[in-house]
N, C-alpha and C positions, 0 to 999 in steps of 0.2 A: 182912434177911429171914432168919428162922431156919429150921431144918430142917423143922419142922412146917408153916410157912407155904409153903415151896417144894413140899413133898409135896402139900399141898392144891391149890396152883396147877396142878401137873402133872396132877392128877386131872381137872381141869375143862378141859384143853386137849389134845386128842388127835386123831390120825388115826383114821378109821373106815372101815368098808366094809360093804356090804350087797349084795343081789342086783342092784341097779340101779347101784351106784356102788362100785367097788373102789379102795381107797386105794393110790395109786402114788407118792405124794410120798416120796422117799427122803431120810432124814437131815434132817428139818426143823430148821433152825438157829433159835435164839433171835436175834431181830433187833429189839431194842427200841430205840426212839429217843425219849427223853424230853428235851425242851429245858428244862433247869432251870438255876437260877442257879449251883448248885454241883455236887453229885454226882447221878449217876443210877445208883444201886446196884441191879443186878439179878443174879440167879443164873440159870444156864441149862445145859441139856444139848442135844445135837443131836437129842434125841427128842421135844421138845415145843415148843409156842409159848407164850411168856409175853406176854400182851396187857396193856398198861398204857396208860391214857388219857393223851393228850398235852395239853400246855398250849396256850393260845391266845396271841394277840399283840395284845391291846388293853390299855390301861393304866388303872389307877385314879388318881385325883387324890391328891396329898399332903394331909395334914391340917394343914399349916402355913399358916394363913390369912395370916400376915405375909410370905409368900414374894413377892418382887418379880416383876413381869412382864417387866422389862428383861433382855436377854441380856448386859448388861455386868456381869461378875462378877469380883471379885478382880483387876482391872486387865486383864482379857481379855474378848473377846466370844465368847460361846458360839455355835456354828453354829445356823442356823435349823432344820436337819434332820439326822438321823443315819440311816444305812442298816444294817440288820441282817437277814441271810439273805433278802434280796429285798424286805423291807418298808421303807417310809419312815416314820420317826418324826419328829414335829414338837415343837419346844420347847414345854413346858407351863408351867414356872415355874423360878425359881432361888432359891437360899438362899446367904447368905454368913456366914462366921464367922472368928474369929481363932484359928487352930490347931486348931479343931474345929467340925464342923457335925453336928447331930443332926436327922434327919428321921424322920417316921413315915408309913408307907404303910398304908392301911386294908386289911382283909381283902379278898381278891379271888381269883378263879380266873384272872386275867390278869396277865402280867408287865409290867414297865416297864423303861426304860433309865435309868441314872444315869451322868453323866459329870462331870468336875471339872477345876479348874485351881488352881494356887498362884501367889501373887504374887511370892514369892521365887525364888531360883535353884535351890532344891531341889524337884524334881518328884515326890518320893516321897510317896505317899498310901496309907493303909491304910483299907480299908472293913470294918467289923465289923457284924454283925447280932445281934439278941437271940435268934435262932433256933438258936444253937449251931453254926453253920457255921464253917469255918475262915476266918480273915481273908483278904481279897483284897488283895494288895500290888501296887502299880503304880509304875513310875518313868517312864512314858511322858510325852511333852510335853503341855502344857495342852490339854484337850478333845480329845485324840487317842485316848483309851481310854474304854471304858465297861463296865459290868457290868449283867447282867439281874437284876432283883429280882422276888421272888414266883415263882409264885403261892403264896398262903397262906390258910388258913382262919381266920386271926386277924391283927390288926394287927401289923406288923413295924416295929421301930425300927432305923435304920441310923446308925452313927456313923462319920464320915470325919475322919481326923486327918492333919495334915501340918505343915510348917514355915511359920508366919506365916499371913496371910490365905488362906482357901480359898473358892472359889466352886463350888457344886454346882448342876448343871442336870438337870432331869428331863424326859423325852420320852415322848410317847404316839403311837400310830400315826396317820398322816395319815388324815383322813376320806375315805371312798369311794375307797379305793385298794387294789389287790391286786397282788402280783408277777406276772410272766409265768407262765402255766400255765393250768390249767382251773379256772374259778371259777363257782360257782352259789350264789345267795343269799349266806350268810355263810361259805361254805367254799371253800378253795382247795387244789388240788394244785399245788405249785410246779414249775416246769420243772426245777429243780435241788434235790436234797436229798442231803446227805452226799456231795457231789461226783458223784452219779449223775444220770442224765438220765431225765426222765419219758417212758416208752414208750407209755403209754395210761392214760386215767383216765375215770371216769364218776361223776357224782353224781346220785342219783335224786331224784325229787320226794317230798314227804312221803307216806308210805303205801306207797311202792314197796318190795317185799320181795325183789326179784330183779333182778340186773343181768347183762348179757352184754357182753363186749368182747373184742377180738382185739389181740394184739401180736406183734411179731417177736422171737424169742428172741435176747438179746444175747450177746456174747462176755464171759465173766467172770461176776461175781455178779449176783444178781437179788433184789429185795425187793418185797414186797407190803404196801401200807399200807391197812388197812381202817378205814372210818368206820362205826360202827353205834350208833345211839342208839334206845332204846326205853323205854317207860314201865314195863316189867317185865323180869325176867331172861330173856334170850334168848341164842341162839347165832348166830354168823355163820360160814358155811362157804364154802370156796373149792375149786373143782375146776378141773383143767387138761385140756382136750381130752376131757372126760367121764370121765376115768379116775382122777383123784385127788380125795380129799376131806380137808380139814383143818378142824376145827371149833374155834373159840375163843369165849370169852364176849364178848358185847357189853359195851362199856365206855362210860361217859359221856365224851363228847369236849368239852373246854372250849376255846372260841376258834375261830378261823377257819382255822388252819393244819392242814388235813387230811393234808398230806404228812408231818407228823411224828406222826401218830396211831399206833395199834398197828401195829408193823412186824415182819415176819418174812420169812424166805427159805428156800426149799428148796435143798438142795445139788444136787438133781437132779430134773428133771421128766420123767416117762415117759408114753408113750401106753398104750392098753389092752393091747397085746401085751407091755408091759414095756420097749419100746425107748426109750432115752433121746432126748429131743427136743434136737436140736443147734442151735447158733447159726445164725441165718438162717431157721429154720423158723417158720411161723405157729403161734400158740398161742391157743386159745379159752379164755377164763376165764369161769366162771360163779360168781357170788357170790349167796348167798341167806341170809335170816334164817329161823331155825327155833326151834321149842320145844326146850328143853334135853333133853327125853326122846327126841326124834326128830330128830337133827341132819341126817339125809339128806333130810328132807322140808321143802319150802318152807312157810313160814307162810301160812295161808290169807288172813288179813286183819288188819292192825293199823295204824290211821291214825297211831300215834305213831312208827312206824319212820322213821328217816332213814338211808339206806344210801349208801355211796360206796366206791370202790376206786381205788387208783393203783398202777401197775406201774413200777418204777424199775430201771435198771441200777445196778450197785454196783461201783465201782472197787475192786479188791483186788490185793494183792501176796502173794507166797509168802515166809513166814518159817519156817525150820526145819520145813517140811512143813505148816504151817498156812496157810490162806487168811485173811488179816486185812484189815480195812478200810483203804484208803489215806487216806480222809478221814472225819472225824466232825464233827458239829455240837454245840457245847456253849457255854453261857453267852452265847448270841446271836452266836457267832462260828463261823467255819469253821476247822478244824484239819487238818493234814496229817502223816502218819507221818514222823517224823524220826529216831528212835532205836529200836533194839530190842536187848534183852539176853536171850540164850538160856541157860537154866539147864542144868546137867548132868542127865542121866537118872538118876532115883532120888533126887533132892534137891530140896528146896524153897528152897534158898538161891540167890537171884538178885537182883541189885541194879541199879537204873537211877539214874545220877547226874543230878540236875536242877540242882545248884548251878552258877550261871553261865549257865544256859540258860532259867531260868524266864521266863514261865509255860509250863507244860507240862500237857497232859491225859494222864494215865497210865491204862493198862488192862493186862489180862493175858489170856492164853489158856493152857489146860492140857489135857493128854491123859493117859489112863490113870489118872485119879484114883480114889481109893476114896471112902469116906464120911467127912464131917467138915466143918470150917469153914476157909475161906480168907480171910485178912484182909490188906488193903492197909495197910502200915505205913510210917512215915517215920523215918529215922535221921539223927542229926547227924554231924559230922566224927569224933566219938569212937566212933561205932558204936552209941551208945545210942539207944533209941527216943525220938522226940519225942512230945509230947502231942497234936499235930495229927495228922490222918489217922485211919485205923482202921476204915473201912467193911468189912463182912464179907459173904461170899457162901457159900451152902451147896451142897455137892455130896452128893447123896443116892443116886446110881446108880453103882455100881462100874464101872470100865473105861469111864467116859464121857469126853466132851470138854466142858470148861467154859470160860466166858468171864466176865470180871468187868465191872462197871460202869465208869464213868469218874470219875476223881478229878482235880480241878483243883488243881495244885500251883503256888503263886506264891512260895514261900520257897526259900532255898538248902537243899536236903535231898537225901538219898539215899533212893529209894523201893524198898521190898522187900516180901516176902510173909512172913507167918507162918501156920502151919497148926495145926489141932487135930483130934483124932480119928484114925481109921485112914485117912488120906487119901493119904499118900505110900507108893508101892510101888516095886518094882525097875524098873518101866517108866514111872513118872510123870515128866512133864516140864512145866516152866513157862517161859513167855516173857513178859517185860514190854515194853510198847510205849509210846513217848513221842511225843506229837503236838505240833507247833508251830503257832502261829497264823499264818494266811496272809491274813486280810482286814484 
């Protein structure tokens, strides 16, 4: 995302107030959760909501007509099912090859799962795609690791290489099943997302443009996941106890996993008098769809509207004065904070060693940044940058707090940051966070 893109996004996602509704949501955090195969690169400040459509959890079929239906592959038997973030996936087909397997997945807005086995004693496998993503490297035992492929608006080719015969199995969600949580029609708010617990959820009928629900304020962090589908550009707004309003653009939601839809979280929720609502108190949430020109007014009628909301607790820990997520979801897996490297104030030089610990999901947080570009980079043992890595995030508001997206690192590397522009000042500080897989 470049600076212009981010500025345009911030302009369309803002807190508002009018005579009937005064914005009291303090310090709205960017809380984007996009379940993708590799990176989820987002830029953010504490002053705006960045709403990004989440992916679903149904699988396309492979285009390999010769793929066998047997689960016996490369001397091993693939499991009948796999579990990913509460969903059950069923074996769809398998492919075998000697040293290399190439598969093509057609374009789809739904992801799939791929797992593998090798016949020899070397379990190392490298998964490459023609989409320009970093290779996924694995050394786990046969059929005990998987990666999530897609979604993509074009056919994707994946090449798996290893030592000797390789068996590759592809899985799709089991029919007519949903994880524990709140489900209606094709949408589900899972009981658990990012290690947090579902506190309340409601999914409206087609045409419903307003929802009301109540939850008890948890201890720690809070996130709100909004589902909003319409046939034309609309806004979805959220208020707490009638005092706060935050409006975001409705986004196309692909798939059934509403809990990983556009997510954000207020640092603080206050009532009409400005008093902070504390843990254990009841909170009324009102969610409504509106025209872009009047976000405080509920849409009169639109049969194309599909509206939903889920409220989640968010486990967080304190790192150098930052509240950071204890768990994240990425590549179909759950990850827990394992390492943190705190940079010196006034410097962008901070390094997190992944070598010997891979895979890791790496992110960063920063405070008191100026304007410019923050780039995640990888370095080899000699300190020189590697060709892999390199996602960039823009910071456009001076003295803001920023957070980066998530970078899956499966190679032995040292992860650091590089910056461009007038971004680092005397009070600027960066922290790198490393997450280990726990499922």
